[in-house]
C-alpha positions, 0 to 999 in steps of 0.5 A, a space after each residue: 279114684 280118690 288120691 287124698 283129702 283137699 280140705 275139711 269144712 268146719 262151722 263157726 257162728 256168724 261174726 266170728 271169723 276174727 276168732 277163727 283167725 286167732 285160733 287157726 293162724 295164732 295158735 295152730 300156725 296155719 296161714 290164712 289164704 284168699 277165698 273166692 271173691 264172691 264168698 269173702 264174707 261167708 268163708 275163711 280159708 286157712 292152709 295147713 301146708 302151703 298150697 295144699 291141704 286146707 281148713 275152710 270155716 263157714 258160717 253156721 251153727 254147731 247143733 251138738 257141741 259134744 259131737 264126736 265127729 272131727 278132723 285129725 291133723 298129723 303132726 311131724 314128731 312126738 315133740 311137736 305134738 307136745 309143743 302144739 298141745 301146750 300151746 293150745 292148753 295155754 290159749 285155753 287157759 288165757 280167759 281173755 284171749 280171742 278165739 279161746 278153745 272150749 276144751 283141750 286134753 291136758 298135756 301129760 294126761 290121758 287123751 279124751 279119745 277111746 283108749 286102745 293100743 292101736 291109736 297113736 300118740 294124740 290129743 283132742 281139743 275143741 275150738 271156740 265154736 265147739 268143733 272137735 279137733 284131733 291132733 296125732 303122729 
């Protein structure tokens, strides 16, 4: 029986783990954790919660940079959601920043997802490699 989600795996181009660290640690506030020794040059892992859920970054190519597939990260409060969106927006607008996201919904404007009353407060972004990410309550 499935009891939860352990991790999601996202692809980034070879040679860009430093950008992954800048975005997932620096901007999103995740913690980089050790990977199995045999995979240290092919994976990077980031804890979402201490000892819990993780994002695994693997080397590969995202063929479709406009794909709608995405993980959704739950955020604790409306205030925290807006604070995170503002932080990602700031990183997006820093043209020299390492790991700069390629897209993010502008704070205070309608999100880029389907619009319906069933959806909670949320926003979308794409990391530097084109992976679509959703953040919601």
